[in-house]
N, C-alpha and C positions, 0 to 999 in steps of 0.2 A: 262393464266387462272389457278389460284392456287386451290389447293384442299379446302382451307378455304372458297372459294366462295360458296361452297355448303354445304350439311348437314352432311356428314359422319364423318368428323373430330370432329365437335361439339357433334354429337350423341355418339361417342365412349366414351366420358367422362361419359355419363349417362349409356351406356351399361355396363361399368365396375362396376357400383354400383348395377346392377340387381342381385338378389339372384339366384345362380345356385344350384337348389335344386331338379331337376327332373331327375329320372333315366329311365332305359329302360321300366319298367312296367308302370311308370307314363305317358310316351309318348304313349305307346300302349293304355292305358285307356283314355288318352285325346282324341284319335281318336275314340275309342269305345264309350266313354261317349258322344262325340259330334255327332256321327253318329246314335247312338241308342237313339233318342229323341222322338219327337212327330211323326216323319215319320213312325215308325214301328206300330204306333197305328191307323193311318188313311190311309196311302198310300195303304195298301193291298185292302181296300174297293174301294178307288177311282180308282186304277189301274184296278181292275176287272170290274168296271162299264164302263170303256172306251174300254177295250180290250177283256174282258172275260177271259177264262182260259189261253189264250196266254200271259197274263200279266206276267206269270212266265218268258217268254223269255225277256220281257221288262227289268226285273231286271238283268238278265244275261248280256244283251247287254249294259245296263247302267254301270254295274260293270266293264266291259272290257274297255269301253270308259274312265271312270274316272280313271281306273288304269294307262292308258297311261299318263294322266295329272299328277297324283300323283307322278309317278316315276320321271318325269322331275324335279319337285320341290324338291323331296327328295335328289337328287344329289346336287342341289344348296344349300340346307339347310345344308348338311353335309360339304360343302365347306365354307359357311359363316353362322355359327349359329348366327342368329340375331333375336331378338324379333321384331315383326312387319315386318318380312321378305317379306311377299307377296307384300307389298307396297314399300319396300326399294330396292329389287332386280332389278326391271325394271329400276331404276335410275342408277344402276351400268353399264348397257349395252346399254340403249337407251336414257338416259338423262332426263331432267326435264319435257319436254312436254309429252312424252309417259308415264312416271311414274305418272304424275298428272292425266291423264285419268284413269289409273289403280287404283290409290289411291282413287280418288273421287268415282268411281264406287264401289270399295270395301266398302267404308264407307256407301254408300247407302244401301247395303244389310246386312252387319254385324250388324248394329245397329237395324235391324228389326228382327233378329233371336231370341234374348232373349224374346221380347214381344210375338213372335209367340209361343214359348214354354210355356210361362205363359198362353196364350190363350188355348193351347192344354190341359194343366193340368186342367184348369177351365172347359173346355168343357166336359172332361171325368168325372169330379166330379159332373157335372150336372145330371149324371145318378143317383146319390144319393141325390143331392140337386137340384131339377128342377128349383128353383128360380134363379140359377146362369145365366140362359140364357132366352132370350125372345122367347117364343115358336114359334111365327110366322116366325121370321127371323133367329133364332138360333144364334143371336148375344148377347154380354154381356149385362146383366141387371146391374143396379147400384150395387147390391150385387156382381155380377160377376166382375165388374170393381175393386171393393175393394179387392177381393181375388187375382186377377191378379196383382194388384199394390203391395200387400204385398209380393207376390212371387218375383217380380222384386227387391224389397228392400232387400230381403233375398239373391238373387244372388249378389247384390252389396256388401253387408257386407262380404260375403264369399271371394270375391276378394280383398276387401279393406285390410284385415288383412294378406295378403301375398300369394305369389304363392305357398309356401310350404304348407300352410293351404288348399288352393283350390286344389292343385295337389294331396295331400295325401287323402283329403276327396273324391276327384273324383275317385282315385284308389280304395278306399274302396267301394264306391257306385258302381263302375264299375263291381265288381263281381255280385252284385245283378242285375244290368242291363243286364248282360249276362245270368244269370240263368233263370230269368222270361221269356224272349222270348224263350229260349231253352225248358223250360218245357211247355210253351204254344204250341209250335210246336209238341212236343211229345204227349201231351194230345189230341190235335185236331186230329192228325193222328191216334191215337189209338182208341178214343171213337167216333169221329164224321166224319170219312172218308166216303164219298159217291163217289166212283169211277166214277159214271155216270156223275158227274159234269165236268169232264175233257174233255169230248168230246161226250157224249151220249145224250145231251140235244139239243133242236132246235138251229141251228146255228153252232153246233160243237165246236171244239177247238178254232177257230178263227172267231167268229161270225160277227165281224165288220171290217174285212179286214186287210191286211198286214200293211198298213200305220199307223194304230192305235197303233201298237207295239211301234213305234218311237214317235208318238204323246204323248203317256202316259209318256214317260221318263221325260220331263220337266214340264208337266201339272198336274200330279197327286201326286206329292210328292216323286217320285222315285229319281230323280236327287237331290232334296232337301235333302233327307235322306243321300245321299253320300257326300254332301258338307263338312261334318265334317273332311274329311281327311286333311284339311288345318291347323288344330290346331297343328300338329307336326312341321309345319313350323313356325307358329306364335309364338310358345313358345320355339323355338330352342335356343334362346339366354339365356334361363334359365335352360338349360340341363347341368348336371354335366360333362358328357363325350359325346361330339358331335358324336363320332363314333356309339353311340347307337341310334341315331335319325332314321336311315334307318331301323334298325332291329325292333324297336318299331312300326314305321309307317307301315311297311309291315305286321307285325303280326296283328295289330289292324284292318287294312283295310280288310285283307283276311278273318278274322273271321266274320266281319260284313256282307260282301257280301254273305257268306255262309248262315248266319242266315236269311238275307232278302229273298233270293231265296227260302229257305225252308219254311219260314213264309207265303209267297204268295201261295206256293203249299198247305200248310195246310189250309189256309183260303179258297181257292177255293173249296177244298174237304169237308169243314165243313159246307158250306151253306145249311141250311134246309129250303127249299122254303115255305113249308106249315106253318112254324112258324113265318115267317116274312111277310106273305100276299103278296108275289110277285110270278108271274107266273114263273115256272121253265124255265131257260134259258134267262130270261129277266134281264141280268146283269146290264143294265142301270137303272133298277128300284131299285137297291140296295140303291142308294143315297137318295131315298125318303121313305125308310123303317125305321123301328126302329133301324137298324144297324147304321144309321148316327150319333146317339148320342155317340156311342163308339163301333165300329165294333166287336172287339175281345171280349170285356167284355160282350156284348149282346149275342154273340154266346155261351159263357160259361154259362151264367145265363139262357138262353132260352132252353138249352139242356135238363133240367130236370134230369141231372145226378148228384148225390150227390158230387162226387169227383171234378167235374168241377165247381159246385157251390161254394164249399169250396175254390178251387183255385182262383176263381174270387175275393175273398177278398184280396189275395196277389197281384192279378193283378191290382186292383184299387189302391193299395199302390204304385205299380210301375208306374201307370198312373200319379202319382205325382212326383216320383223320376226320371224316365227316361227323361221327358221333362225338369225337373228342372236341371238335370245334364248337359244337353246341354245348357240350359239357362245360368247357371253360367259360363260355359266355354266361351260362346260368349260375356258375359259382359267383361271378360278378353280379349277376342279377339278384341272386339271393342276398348278397351283402348289401345291395342298394335297397332292397325291400325292407330289410332290417333297419337300414339307415332312415328310410322313409317313415317307418313306424316310430322310430325315436324322434324324428322331426315332428311327428304329430303329437308327441307326448305319450305314446302308447307303450313305449319301452324306455328303459333308463337311458340317460344322456350318453353313457359311454359307448352306445352303439353309433354315436355320431363321431367318435374319435377316429382320426386318420393316422395311418402309419407314416413313416418318413417318405414314402413314395406317393403319399396323398391319395390313398384309397381307404375305404372304410375298414378299419383294423379288425374289430371284434366281429363284425358281420362276416368277413371273409373267413375268419377262424371258425365261426359257428357253422358256416356252410360246409366246411370240411368235416367237422365232427358229426353233424346231423346226417351228412351224406353217408358216413360209415354205418350209421344206424339203419338207414333205408336199404343199404345193400344187404344187411342182415335180415331185415323183415320182408323184403321183396326180392328174392334171389332169381327172378326170371323177368324178362322184359315185358311180357304180356300182362303180368300181375300188377305192374306199376303204372302202365300207360293209361289205362282206362280211368284210374283214380285221378291221375294228373289232369286228364282232359276235362272231366266233369267239374272238378274243383276250379281248374283254370278258367273255364268259361263263366262260371258263376261270378268270378271277380269282375268280369267285364259287364255285368248287368248295369253298372253305373255309367257306362260309356255314353249311351244316348241321353239320359237326363243331364249328365254333366255338361256336355257340349252345348245343348240347347239352353240350359240354365245360365251358363256363362254369357251367352248372347243376350240374355235378358238382364242379368245382374251387372255385367260389365260390357255394355254394347260398344263403347268407344275405346276400349283397351286395344293396343296395337296387336295385330295378328299377322304373321308372315304367310299364313295359309288359311283360307276361308272355304268351308264346304258350301257348294251351291245347294239350294233348297234344304237348308239345315233342318227344318221341321220334319221333312220326309226322311232324310238320311238318318237323323237321330232316332226316330221311331223305328226304322228298319233295323238299326243297330240293336235296340233293345229286344225287338221281336226275334232277331237272329240268335241272340244269346239265349233267350228263353227256350227257343226250339232246340238248339244244340244240347242244352242241359236236359230238356225233357227226353230227347231221343237217346240219352245215355243209358236208359233202361233202369228200372227200379233195382235190379240186382246190384248195380253200381251206386246209384244215387242215394239209397238209404244210408249207406256207410259214409259217403261224403258229407251228407247233411248232419249226421250224428257227430262227425269230427268237427264240423263247423260250429255246431251248437256247444260242443265241449269247450270251445274257446271263450264262451260268454262269461263264465265265472272269473276269468282273468280281468275282464272289463269291470266286473263288480268289485274285485279285490284290489286292483291296482289303479285303473284309470279313473273310476268314479271317486275314490278317496283323494287321489292326487290332483285331479282337475276340477272336481265339482264339490269338494269339501264334504263328501258323504262320509259318515262314520265308517272307519276301517273295520271295526268289529262287525257292524251290520253287513258290510261288504263280504267279509270272510264267512259269516253265517249263511248269507245268500248263496255265495259261490259253492261252498261245501254241500249245502242242501241240493243245489242244482246238479252237481256232479253225481251225488248218490242216487237221486231220483232218476236222472237220465240213464245211469248205468243199469240200475235194477229193472226199469221198465223196458229198456232196449233189449236186455237179455231175455227177460221172462215173458214179454208181451209181443216182441217182434222177432228177435233172432231165433230163439229155440222153437216157438210154435209155427213160424211162417217161413223164415229164411232157410233154416236147415232142411225142412221137407222140400222146399223149392229146389235147393241145390242138389238134393239127393235124387229126386224123381222128375225134375223138370217142371213144366207148367202145372199149376194146381187146379183142381176142380173148383167151380164157382160156388162156394159154400158160404152161408151166412157166418159160420164160425170164424173164418179168416177175416171177413169184413168187420165183424164186431170187435175182434182183437185189435186190428189195425186202427179202427176209428177210436177205440178207447185209448190206445197208446197216443194217437195223434192229439186228442183233446187234452190229455194229461200234460204232454210236453208243451203244447201251445199255451195252456193256462199257466204252466210253470214259468215259461219264458216271459209272458206278458205280466203276470202277477208279480214276480220278483223284481222285474225292471221298474214297474210302477211303484212298488213299495219303496225301493231305494230312491227313486226320483222325487219322492216327497221331500227329501232333505236337500235337494238341489235348489239354489237360489232361483227365484222366478224368472229372471231374465236369461238364465242359462238352460232352462228346461227345453227350449226350442231345439237344442242339440239332440235330445231324446226323441222329440216329436218328429224331427226331420229324418230319423232313421227307421221308422216303422215300416216304410215301404220295402226295405231290405228283408225284414222279418216276413212281410207279406209274400215276397218272392219265394222264400224257402218253404213257407207253409201252404202255398198254392201248388207248387210244382210237385211236392211229395205225394199228396193224395191223387193228383192227376196221373202221376207215374204209376202208382199202385193199381189203379183201376183202368188204366189205358192199355193200348195195344202192346206196349213194351213193359207191361207189368208182370204179375205172377200168375195170372189166370189164363187157362187154355182158351176160354171164351170170355174175353174181357167185356165188362159192362160198357166201356167206352171204346169201341173198335176204331180202326183206321177207316176213313180219314177224319172222323169226327173228333178224335182226340187231338189231332194236330190243328184242326180248325179252332177248337177250344183253347189250345195253347197260344195260338196267334191272338185271339181275343184277350186272353189274360195278359199277354205280353204288351198289348196296346194299353190296357188299363194300368199295368205296372209302370209303363213309361209315363203316362199322364200323372200318376200319383208321385213318381219320382221327381218330375219336373216341378210340380207344384209344391213339393216339400223343400225345395232349395231356398236358401237365404244367404244374405251377405254376412259371412262369418268374419271374426277378427283376423283369421289367417288370410282370407281373401283380401281384406283391406290392406293388410301389411304387404302381401305379395304384389298387389297392384301399385302400391307406393314405391316399392323397392326394386321391382324387376327392371333390370337394365338390359336392353337388347343390343347385341353387338351388331355392327354394320355388316 
């Protein structure tokens, strides 16, 4: 099995043409610019509405969990500075099957982020131009669609003319994106601080229970806000000196965590109940108050304090700049994810083509076109963010096994950054990912997993015939069969009898009827996934079957978290069979087992061999 059978050798020719124009500060501000987007403008309100004052703890816990994940990727990126690295690295250690799952899931969420940021900007502007939203649903009006579409086109153009233009623009804007949240925190704490809000109101500091601290992490925009750490990895192939990747990533991430924790603290203290017509201590009522149109902006303008009203003008400008900064970064990130999939051989080679400004040509165009589709399908910020979060963190499940496996497979390879206690850190990264995904709630997770599974037929029909010499006819038969069965069973065994009643009436009674339906659906889809994959694998040459074997742990991740989510605290039942905290303890144990399985599945792939031979580190 030669290295030319897969993507790294071909991709290296295009890698060499990428413009290496980003420095330490550019990397730091790529993270800052990506993380301080729409999340800081909406997540404080949503988190407070779910947890109350204890939402401050939610931000701290999430920051710690995501730190473990980010650290593992930073070491790998310093070892292999590759654009689109998040979808390319899994192929180095776990082969084509595992990397396809990661790449497809990555694509599902990154293409949705830029539209989400355009939606956030448009929503905040509706405070000045009410016609941008439909009042009853708070979704985009025709005028709102036009504004959001123009923003997407702007993000596209900024990327089209080169990474140096986007990177330098983002660094300049980054200063503004840092200053406005910082001044917002200071002004709210100085002028609007009400200490009673932190624990003196009905319900106290934690009015809705301990479990809501964790529920809020993936469901209110907190985990979404931290997703941006990935950009230091995605753009690592365009960094002048790879040794600066870790420094810039750590600085950017640390600053943003501090800002978010302080921002939530300031927001909690600044709520003036009499001015928003909500009973003191009714944190859940915040989402139906005037604050829903723009939480922080409304606090500033409703205060009646001149200096805060004046600052609100600068704030509304930042409501355009902050989400837009994240939006244009993610257009570039989407293009590089498509570039990475093509580098893996999972998409046609033309996704590796660069334009005259040396950026991925067709990936950037695809990011714009698909962005328009997401605007149409998800016309409100809250509708799209929870999907992005759950799918996004599922892609990071490889982070822990990847970094530890590379220590074993390539112990002497040069690294500009080494994680201390890698065995512990890598396991904590895997556990963190599994917990965040589990806490996403079954209401979100079932749809995300169905979308992920819907990508498997593409592996059957395109990747297996082109990379493993599997019969194309058999691949098409398997793929179409999978789509039909998945669609029919999802609708008739899950969506109609379980999801619709749950969405209509809330938590369901614990009846065997629901459990039997779900377990039947689960067994059918699991058998279908395993059976068709094994059927096609029979035609793969013996020395290449290891690629399939090394990817089963990803399948295990999907098919363990789904039933735990259904029967756990954050599932569909009013009295769950696996209540808090036993559900989270089980999730931790499964996370450890998944980590061990993932590490042991790793092997030295042809792509890893080629990458180790050809990687040249700049001084």
